[in-house]
Backbone as JSON, one array per atom type, in Angstrom:
{
  "sequence": "XXXXXXXXXXXXXXXXXXXXXXXXXXXXXXXXXXXXXXXXXXXXXXXXXXXXXXXXXXXXXXXXXXXXXXXXXXXXXXXXXXXXXXXXXXXXXXX",
  "N": [[4.91, 15.84, 1.57], [1.83, 17.22, 0.56], [-0.72, 17.85, 2.74], [-4.3, 18.24, 3.43], [-7.64, 18.72, 4.98], [-10.24, 16.89, 4.88], [-12.6, 18.01, 5.42], [-12.08, 20.32, 3.83], [-11.47, 19.24, 1.56], [-13.24, 19.26, -0.74], [-13.73, 22.25, -1.34], [-11.12, 22.52, -1.96], [-10.56, 21.19, -4.25], [-9.39, 21.56, -7.09], [-6.98, 22.58, -6.44], [-6.01, 20.36, -4.99], [-5.97, 18.35, -6.88], [-4.37, 19.33, -8.93], [-2.05, 19.28, -7.55], [-1.76, 16.64, -6.83], [-0.95, 15.36, -9.19], [1.57, 15.78, -9.11], [2.86, 15.23, -6.92], [1.75, 12.72, -4.27], [-0.99, 13.48, -2.41], [-2.0, 13.87, 0.82], [-5.18, 13.22, 2.44], [-6.76, 14.2, 5.39], [-8.94, 12.62, 8.25], [-10.2, 14.03, 10.91], [-8.17, 14.7, 11.66], [-6.22, 12.6, 11.29], [-4.48, 10.52, 8.93], [-6.62, 9.6, 5.9], [-7.18, 9.21, 3.23], [-5.19, 8.67, 0.09], [-4.44, 10.79, -2.32], [-3.47, 10.35, -5.49], [-1.63, 10.67, -9.03], [-2.79, 9.34, -11.86], [-0.52, 7.79, -13.04], [1.2, 7.07, -11.2], [-0.23, 5.34, -9.61], [-0.66, 3.23, -11.03], [1.87, 2.71, -11.62], [2.54, 1.45, -8.85], [0.66, -0.42, -8.82], [1.85, -2.27, -10.36], [4.17, -2.9, -9.62], [3.21, -3.88, -7.05], [1.91, -6.45, -8.43], [3.84, -7.49, -9.66], [5.62, -8.25, -7.19], [3.75, -9.94, -6.3], [3.8, -12.19, -8.11], [6.44, -12.82, -8.12], [6.49, -13.9, -5.47], [4.56, -16.17, -5.47], [5.88, -17.63, -7.15], [8.09, -18.05, -5.52], [6.87, -19.92, -3.73], [6.06, -21.85, -5.01], [8.57, -23.11, -6.33], [9.17, -23.51, -3.84], [7.66, -25.83, -2.73], [8.2, -27.56, -4.89], [10.78, -28.27, -4.31], [10.5, -29.8, -1.87], [10.12, -27.8, 0.33], [8.01, -27.56, 2.9], [5.38, -25.99, 5.13], [4.28, -26.19, 8.07], [2.53, -24.11, 9.29], [-0.49, -22.43, 10.62], [-3.36, -21.42, 8.36], [-3.97, -18.92, 9.94], [-1.68, -18.37, 11.3], [0.04, -17.68, 9.23], [-1.05, -15.32, 8.23], [-0.76, -13.62, 10.32], [1.84, -13.6, 10.45], [2.54, -12.04, 7.86], [0.91, -9.55, 8.32], [2.91, -8.48, 9.89], [5.04, -8.52, 8.65], [4.43, -6.77, 6.64], [4.08, -4.56, 8.04], [6.42, -3.78, 8.83], [7.85, -3.42, 6.76], [6.6, -1.23, 5.81], [6.89, 1.24, 7.5], [5.87, 4.05, 8.34], [3.22, 3.89, 7.92], [2.24, 2.48, 10.23], [1.93, 4.61, 12.54]],
  "CA": [[3.61, 15.37, 0.87], [0.82, 17.89, 0.72], [-2.12, 17.58, 3.48], [-5.64, 18.61, 3.33], [-8.71, 18.14, 5.78], [-11.32, 16.29, 4.49], [-13.45, 19.27, 5.29], [-11.89, 21.34, 3.03], [-11.24, 18.8, 0.04], [-14.32, 20.09, -1.48], [-13.21, 23.68, -1.67], [-9.92, 22.81, -2.41], [-10.35, 19.95, -5.05], [-8.76, 21.88, -8.16], [-5.51, 22.46, -5.97], [-5.41, 18.92, -4.78], [-5.9, 17.2, -8.14], [-3.23, 19.92, -9.54], [-0.88, 18.62, -6.83], [-1.52, 15.12, -7.0], [-0.21, 15.28, -10.43], [2.9, 16.04, -8.97], [3.28, 14.11, -5.8], [0.71, 12.07, -3.56], [-1.67, 14.47, -1.52], [-3.18, 13.49, 2.11], [-6.58, 13.77, 3.02], [-6.94, 13.85, 6.92], [-10.5, 13.0, 8.6], [-10.45, 14.24, 12.33], [-6.26, 14.92, 12.0], [-5.38, 11.24, 10.97], [-4.8, 10.45, 7.5], [-7.52, 8.86, 5.16], [-6.84, 8.85, 2.12], [-4.26, 9.37, -0.4], [-4.84, 10.94, -3.57], [-2.21, 10.25, -6.5], [-1.4, 10.32, -10.02], [-2.84, 7.62, -12.3], [0.56, 6.92, -13.41], [1.67, 6.53, -10.22], [-1.27, 4.46, -9.21], [-0.33, 2.18, -12.01], [3.05, 1.98, -11.37], [1.76, 0.8, -7.65], [-0.29, -1.72, -9.21], [2.45, -3.05, -11.39], [5.25, -3.4, -8.23], [2.41, -5.1, -6.2], [1.26, -7.54, -9.07], [5.33, -8.41, -9.96], [6.12, -9.01, -6.01], [2.76, -11.38, -6.03], [4.33, -12.95, -8.99], [7.2, -13.46, -7.18], [6.11, -14.74, -4.29], [4.17, -17.06, -6.02], [6.85, -18.47, -7.82], [9.05, -18.99, -4.68], [6.13, -21.07, -3.15], [5.98, -23.15, -6.16], [9.75, -23.59, -6.14], [9.59, -24.62, -2.18], [7.01, -27.04, -3.04], [9.02, -28.54, -5.8], [11.69, -28.73, -3.41], [9.99, -30.29, -0.73], [9.99, -27.16, 1.41], [6.78, -27.12, 3.11], [5.25, -25.25, 6.23], [2.81, -26.93, 8.94], [1.97, -23.25, 10.12], [-1.84, -22.53, 10.18], [-3.41, -19.9, 7.63], [-3.81, -17.82, 10.58], [-0.25, -18.17, 11.63], [0.91, -16.84, 8.07], [-1.62, -14.33, 7.92], [-0.37, -12.73, 11.34], [3.12, -13.23, 9.98], [2.25, -11.21, 6.5], [0.63, -8.56, 9.02], [3.93, -7.96, 10.95], [6.07, -7.87, 7.55], [3.88, -5.39, 5.85], [4.13, -3.25, 9.09], [8.13, -3.75, 8.86], [8.27, -2.77, 5.29], [6.03, 0.22, 5.44], [6.79, 2.16, 9.22], [5.32, 5.09, 8.31], [1.82, 3.4, 8.1], [2.05, 2.13, 11.53], [1.48, 5.42, 13.08]],
  "C": [[2.55, 16.45, 1.22], [-0.58, 17.36, 1.63], [-3.17, 18.27, 3.47], [-6.54, 17.72, 4.14], [-9.64, 17.94, 4.91], [-12.88, 17.43, 4.42], [-13.26, 20.22, 4.6], [-11.35, 20.81, 1.52], [-12.13, 19.5, -0.74], [-14.13, 21.03, -2.5], [-12.08, 23.62, -2.46], [-9.42, 21.7, -3.83], [-9.75, 20.09, -6.33], [-6.85, 21.96, -7.44], [-5.07, 21.15, -5.57], [-5.13, 18.11, -5.88], [-4.68, 17.85, -8.54], [-1.99, 19.19, -8.82], [-0.97, 17.31, -6.81], [-1.08, 14.56, -8.33], [1.27, 14.87, -10.17], [3.75, 15.14, -7.91], [1.8, 13.9, -5.03], [0.18, 13.27, -2.39], [-2.51, 13.44, -0.36], [-4.25, 14.23, 2.44], [-6.43, 13.37, 4.43], [-8.42, 14.18, 7.3], [-10.11, 12.96, 10.09], [-8.54, 14.08, 12.87], [-5.45, 13.57, 11.77], [-5.58, 11.28, 9.41], [-5.77, 9.16, 7.2], [-7.65, 7.96, 4.23], [-5.65, 9.42, 1.56], [-5.09, 9.78, -2.06], [-3.6, 11.04, -4.53], [-2.39, 10.35, -7.98], [-2.0, 9.14, -10.68], [-1.38, 7.06, -12.95], [1.17, 6.6, -12.43], [1.06, 5.63, -9.4], [-0.96, 3.12, -10.16], [0.88, 1.51, -11.94], [3.07, 1.19, -10.02], [1.63, -0.45, -7.72], [0.91, -2.74, -9.78], [3.59, -3.61, -10.44], [4.41, -4.44, -7.43], [2.28, -6.42, -6.84], [2.95, -8.38, -9.41], [5.87, -9.19, -8.48], [5.27, -10.37, -5.82], [3.28, -12.24, -6.62], [5.09, -13.89, -8.57], [7.51, -14.53, -5.99], [5.25, -15.99, -4.15], [4.81, -18.48, -6.31], [7.81, -18.86, -6.84], [8.34, -19.81, -4.0], [6.01, -22.3, -3.98], [7.44, -23.95, -6.05], [9.87, -24.23, -4.6], [8.81, -25.7, -2.24], [7.94, -28.07, -3.89], [10.04, -29.21, -4.88], [11.48, -29.56, -2.13], [9.93, -29.22, 0.34], [8.99, -26.67, 1.8], [6.54, -26.52, 4.64], [4.18, -26.11, 7.09], [2.06, -25.62, 9.78], [0.56, -23.05, 9.44], [-1.73, -21.8, 8.97], [-3.37, -18.58, 8.8], [-2.4, -17.14, 11.08], [0.19, -17.07, 10.53], [0.15, -15.67, 8.17], [-1.0, -13.07, 8.95], [1.13, -12.52, 10.55], [3.1, -12.33, 8.72], [1.85, -9.73, 7.43], [2.27, -7.74, 9.43], [5.03, -7.76, 9.62], [5.56, -7.18, 6.79], [4.07, -4.32, 6.93], [5.58, -2.95, 8.93], [8.57, -3.41, 7.73], [7.57, -1.64, 5.12], [6.01, 1.1, 7.02], [6.05, 3.0, 8.99], [3.76, 4.74, 8.41], [1.59, 2.93, 9.43], [1.78, 3.2, 12.69], [0.26, 5.97, 12.99]]
}
């Protein structure tokens, strides 16, 4: 994945946008990833994946309710657990 400093993004926008059509481009601020520029097709594919997973998760929850499998965890516990699951699923985002 190509990387550009945010201070250079304006001057290199043509190159960034052309590159983003082929592969995601990272824009950094103070040396750390700040933004990802990607093609519309890649973005739409990610959105479809996200919503597909959300629908599957909701269906799993409904199935659990129907089967009497319920939790006594608090919302805060569930949020913390969800954050941990996201970190495990996206190890590159933890740096």
